[in-house]
N, C-alpha and C positions, 0 to 999 in steps of 0.2 A: 122401469125408471120413470119417476115423476118429472113433469116439465119444470116444476119449481126448482129442481136441483140445478137446472141450467141457467137460472137467473143471475147468480154471481158470475158465471162464466161469460154471459153476454155483457154484463156491466163492465167486467175487466177488459173485454175486447174493445168496447166503445171508448173507455177512458184511455186505453193505450193508443188507440187510433187517433183520438183527439190530441194527445200529447205529441204524437209524431207530426201531425199537421202544424201544431204550434211551433215546434222546433224548426221545421222547414221554412216557415214564413218569417221567423224572427231574423233580424239583421245582427251581424256579429258585434257591431259597436254597441247597439242597444242592449244586447245580452250582457256585455261587460259592465255597463252602467247600472242596469236595473236587476241584474242577476238573471238566471235562466233555469229552466227545469230540464232534467234529464232522467232517464229511467228505462225500465224494461218490463215486458209482460211475457210470461211463459206459462203454457198450459200443456200438460201431458195427460192423455186419456187412453183408457183401454176398455173395450167391450169384450167380455169373456164369453166364449162359446163352449158349451158342454158337448163333448164328442161321445159317440156311441162306443168307441173302442177305449180300452184302458191304456193310458199313457203313464209310464213310471213317474211317480212324484207329482202327479197332476192334482191341482185343487181348483175348483170353480166356486167363487163366492156366491152366496145367495143373491146378493145384489150384483147383477152381471156387469155393472158399470163402475169404473174407478176413475177419479179425476183429481189431479194435483195441480193447483193454480197459484201463481205468484205474480204480484204486481209491486214493483219497486219504483219509487219516485224520489228524486233528490233535487233540492234547490241549492244552487251555488251562486254566491256573489262575492267576488274577490276572495278574501281569506275565510269567509264564513260559509258553512254548508249545513244543511239539515235534510233529513229524509225519513221516510216511512216505508214499511213493507207490509202489504196485506196478503194473507194466505187463505186459501179456501180448499178444503178437501171434501169431495162431493160423491161418495166418501173417498177416503184415502185409498190409493191403489194397493192391491193385495201384496202382502209381504213387506210393506213399509211399517215402521213402528206405529203401533195402535194409538200412541199418544197424539198423533196428528189427526185432528178431527174438527169439523165445523169450519166456520169462517171468522177470522179475527185479525185485527191489526197487531202483528206480532213484534215488529221491530220499529223503534223510533229513536232518533238521535239528533243532536246538534253538536257542531264541531267548529273550532277556530284553529286554523293552521297558520302560524307566523313563521318568520325566517328561522328562528332557533327553538321554538317550542310549539306545542299543540295541546289543546284541551278538548276532550270529548265527554259529553254527558248523554246518558241513555244507553242504547244497544251498541255494542262494538265487538269486533273480532280481534284476536291477538295471538301471537305465537312467540315463545321463548326458545331461542336456538333452533334446533332441528324439530322441535315439537315433542321430544321424548318426555320432557317434564310437563309442558303445558301447551295446549293448542285449543283455541276457540275458533271454530270455522263452520262454514256452510258448504255442504255438498248435496245437491238435490238428488243426484243419481243414487246416493247411498241412504238418503233419509236422515242426514245429520245436520242439525243446526243447534249448536250449543253456545250461541252468543251470550255475552254477559250484559246484564242491565246494571249500570253503575257509572263509574267514571274512569277515565284514562288520561294520564299526563305524560308527555314526552318532552325531553330537553336535549339539545345538542349544543355543546360548547366548542366552537371553532373546529369541528370535526375531530377534536381530541377525545371528548367524552360524550357518549350517548346514553341517556337514562330513560327508562320507561317505568311507570308506576301504575298499577291497576287495582281496582276494587269493584266487586260486583257479585250478583247472584246469577246462576246459570239458567239458561232456557232449557226446559224439558217439555217437549211437545209444544203445546200452544201457550203454556204459562211459564213464568219465571219462578223457580223454586226458592222462595224466601227463607226456607229453613237451611239453605246452603249458602256459604259465602266464600269468595276467593279474594285473597290479598297477595299481591306479588310485586317484585322489583326485578328489573333486568338492567344490567350495566355493561357497557362496551367501552374499552379503552383502546384507542388507535395509537399504538406505540410508534408506528412508522411516521404518522403525522407529527407526533410530539418531538421526534428527533430529526425530522426533515429527510427521512429516507425516501428516495425517488423511485428506485427500481424494485422495491419490495413492499409488501403490506403485511403487518403483524397486528392482529387483534387479540386482546385478552378479554374474555367475556365471562359473565356469571349471572345466575338468576337464583331467586329464592321465592318459594310459593307456599302460602298457607291456605289449607282447605279446611273449612269448618262445617260440621253438620252435627246438630244436637243428637244425642244418643237416647233412644227410647229405653225406658227402664227394663223392658224384657230382654234388651240386647246388651245391657251394661257389661257385666263380667270383665271389667278391666278395660273396656273399649274407650279410647280417648276421642273426644269430639274434634280435636285438632290434629291435622296431619301436615307436617311441614317438610318440604323437600327442597333440594337445591341442585344446581348444575354448574359445572365449570367447563369453559371451552377455550380452545386456542385455534385461531385461523391464520394460515400463513400462505402467501403467494409471492412468487418470484419468477418473472418471465413466464414460461409455460408450465411451471411446477406449482402445485397447490397441495396443502395438507390441512386437514381439519381433525381435531380430536375433541371428544366430549365425554365427560363423566357425569352421571346423574345418580343422586341419592333421592329416591322417591318417597322417603319417609315410611312410616308404618301404616300400610293400608290393611283393610280387614276383608277376609275372604270366608266363605262358608266352611265350617269345620267338618272335613270329610271323615274325621276319626272321633266324632262326638260319642260319648259314652257316659255311664253313670259317674265314672271317675273324672271325666272331662266334659261337663255339660255345656260348655260354651258353644253357642250357635255360630259365632264368628271367631276367627283367630287372626292375630296381627302378624303380618309378614312384611319385612323391610325390603322394599323394592330397590333395585339398582340396575344401571345400564351403562355400557361402554360402547362408544362409536368411534371408529377411525376411518378416515377417507383420505386417499392419496390419488393424485392425478398428474398427468403430464400430457401436454399437447404441443406439437410443433411440426411444421412441414407435412401436414396431412395425416400425421400419426397422433392418435389419442389413446391413452391408457388410463383407466380409472379403476381403482381398487377400493372396496368397502368391506370392513369387518365390523360385526356387531354381536354383542352378547348382552342378554338381559334376563332377569328373573323377577317375578312378582311385580310386573310393570303395568298390569291392567288397572287403570285408574278410573273409578266410577265416582261421580260426584254424589250420587244417591246410593248408599251401600245396600239398600234393600231392593233395588230394582235390577232386573236382568235385561232390560231393554237394550237393543243395539245402539240406541241414541244416547245412552247413559255413559258417556266417556269424555274425558277432558285432556287426553294426551294423544299423540300421533305415533302409531307403531305400524308403518306400512311394510309390506313384503319387499325386501330389497333384492329383487330378482328381475329378470327380463320381463318387460311389460309388452305383451303381445296384442295384436289386433285381429289375428286370424281366428276363424271359428274353432278349428281342431286344436290349436295350441292353447286355447283358453278353456278346454273342457274341465281341467282340474287345476286352477291357479292355486298358488301357495298362500296360506294364511298363517301368520305367526302364532306360535304356541303361547297363548296368554290367559286362557280362561278355565283351567282345571288344575288338579293337583300336580301335574307335571309342568308347572308354570315357569317356563324359561327355555331359552334356546341359545345356540352359538353357531355362527357361520359367517358367510360373506359372499361377495360377488366380485368378479373380474370382468371388465368390459373393455374391448379393444376395437378401435376403428382405424382404418387406413384408407385414404383416398389416393388411388394410383393416378399419377399425373397423365394428362393428355400427351400424346406423341411418343409415349414409351411403348415397348413391345407388349407389355401387359395391359396398359391403359388404352392403347389404340387411339383412335381419332377423338373419342369423347370421354376418355377416362373410365375409371372403374372404382366402385366403392365396396370395400370389404369390411365385414363386421363379425366378431365372435364374442360370445358371452358364456360365462360359467358361474353358477351359483350353487351353493350347498348349505344345508342347515341341519343341525342335530339338536335333540333334546339334551338337557344337562344331566350329567351323572352325579346327582346329589346337589345340595344347595351350597351356595357360597364358594363355588369353584368354577373353573373354566374347562373342565374335562367333558368331552363329547360322549354322548351315550348312543341313542338310537337315531338312525338316519330319518329325518323328517321329509326332506325334499332335496332333489338334485336335478339340475338342468344344464345341459350343454347345447348351445345353438351356434350355427354359422350361417351367414347369409351374404349374398352378393347382389349388387344393384348395377345394372348396365344399361346405358342409353345407346342402343345400337345405331339408330338413325334419329332424325328429328321427329319422326312419327312413332317409333317403336321403342318401348322401355320394358325391361324385364327385371323381376326380383325372384331369386331362388333362395329358399330357406330350409334348413334341416334342424330339427330339435330332438334331443333325447331327454326324456323326462322320467324321473323315478320318484315316487311319492309313497309316504307311509299312509296306509289306508285306515289305521286305527288311532291316528293322532298321537302316536308315541306310546300307546298302551302295550304294543308288542313291536317286534322288529319286522313285521310283515310289510313288504313293499310291492308295488306294481311298476313295471317298466314299459314305456311306450316310445316308439320311434315315429316321428312326424315329418313329412316332406310337404312343401308348399311351392307352387309356381304361381306367380302374379305377373300378368302380362297386360300392358296398356298399349293401345294403338290409336293414334289421332288421325282420323281420315281427313278432317278439315280443322281449322283453328277452333271451331265450335263443336264439332261432333267427334266423340271418342268412345271406344269400347274398352272395358277392363274385364279380364277373365281371371278368376282364381280357381286353381285345381289343388285339392289337398287330400292327403291320405295319412291315416294313423294305423299302425299295426302294433298289436300287443297280444301276449299270451295269457294275460290275466284280465280280470274285471269284465268290462263290456266288450273287450277284444277289438276287432277291426272296425274302423269308420272310414267313410269317404265323404267328401264335401266339395261343393262347387258354387261359384257365384259369378253371375254375369251382370255387369252394370253398363248402361248406356247413358252418356252425359251429353246434354245439349246446352253447352255453356252460353251464357252465365246463369241461366235460370232453372233448367229442368234436369232431373236425373231419375232414371228408372232402373230397378234392380230385381232380380230373382235369385234365390239361393236355396240350397238343400243340403242337409246333413243326413247321412244314412248309416245306421248302425248295423251293417249287413253281417258282421261277424259275431253278433251276440248269440250265446248258446241257447237262450230262450227265444223260440221263434216268434212269440207274441211281442217281444221287445225289439224285433228287427224293424224299426220304424223309420219313416222319413220325417225329418224336422224341416219343413219347407217354409219359405217366406217370400213375399213379393211386395214391392212398394214403389212409391213415387215421392219425390220431394221437389219443392218449388221455392226459389229464393229471388227476392226483388227488393232492392234498396235495403231497408232495415228490417225486412220481414222474411221469415223462413217458415214453410209449412211442410209437413211430411205425413204420409198416410201409408200404412202397411197392414198386411194380414198374414198370419201364419201360425204354425205350431212351434212352440218354444220349449226347449228342453229344460228340465230342472237343473239348476246349477248356481252360477254366481254372476252378479253384476259388479264390476270392479272399477275403481276410480282412484288413481294415484297410489296404487299398491294396497288399497283397502277394499274389501269385498263385502257384499251383502248377498245372503242366500235368497234365492227365488224358487218358487214352485213352477212345475211345468204348467203351461196353459196354452190354449188355442184362442185366438181372438184378433180383433182389429185395434191397431194403435194409431192415434192421431196426436200430433204434437205441433205446436206453433210458438214461435218466439218473435217478439217485436221489440226493437230498441228505439229510443227516441231521445 
């Protein structure tokens, strides 16, 4: 690793530190009059170590160092704001999209926000409805930043009508793809406000989006440069009850022709995407019930039809399942069926919470929290219908949280997960049972220990796993942890490996630092129901965030 690679990192750190000092020294009144700077700096770094033993799915890059860095600075004065984002990949961390490379000022914007309208020029993010039709967003854990460079206008009339209009070209890696354009409108009508309803809320909403990309001559074969989609939505709330429904017509997107022949020489074929989403919820007196149903087909929306990059996406199709945080429950998270000839799924989720009151025979002195979740998804039996075919994923979980004393807290969880190992090509599935115990004990107001004990048993795949984590917290600044996952049940003795990790974190004021070292299993990094595939690696991780 050359020292010159660290120069942008050092500059980023100094600038962020100077910004923090400026923010702390400024007086609130002067900030309002003259405006003020705010922002953040984030750096994530991995030094990869090549092991002598063979670890399944392990890749060690030729350059053992990966570093992703982000500096964001915003100036705000009254209704006006402007900002920039500088990014540097020295080089990009392994398994992130390869389009992220070098150092560049990637985002720049200016915005005016008034009482009833706003105007933004430059880079911006936006979402229509749930994001099934359109979402431009940034998620650094996933390597996604598909902001638009263009203009956005919003208008709100007496809370009766809300309008959004956008135009722009999408960001792809470090550049904005000028060969692609998006034009869209989003409208929301607040029927309750119009008619003076006080106890309920009824919104009627709709969006239309046009996606333009010029078509190379070699790809023509009837391919249209314009794709126009639309969505219609209804949102209703009354007391503790809520209901949301959305229908999306995604227009005719183009996918690789898996049946290309001399009779059908087209490299791409048009498929009309559509999706339906229904959400129901009720919450009252400590009880919460939330139901979600979703069906879609051909909804994988790429702004560049010729690229297979994971960053090449302009809508949001998260897994609507239980989002776990424990090691063994996240070995095989569900990812929606979007990217091959079996392009579609149908399924749903039920989520139930109940807080048992204090002083009852079940709640005891400090109450009790109960939670259960069930989700299941199937591939579609043919196109244009709602018939389920092969099971893709099923999960049932139940957990309880109990505060036994002021010092001792306990969480217990059970999960039964069944997944299709061939992504719907066959009906083959694997079943796993997982149990987790999470125990926290506060010895003093500042010192606590947390222990996780986990076990997974399965007759298929990698078979049985065990895992544990011990974390010591010295509030409010220090935290130390050690963890290990052991695949002791694997049929192949060479794969009965320990995936160990240990680290320390420090937080003070607006700064947080963390340092860890360990062997990481090949699998997924997930955020908000969307996942990124990662290779196995052994190495040291250093991360720092500063806000100012």
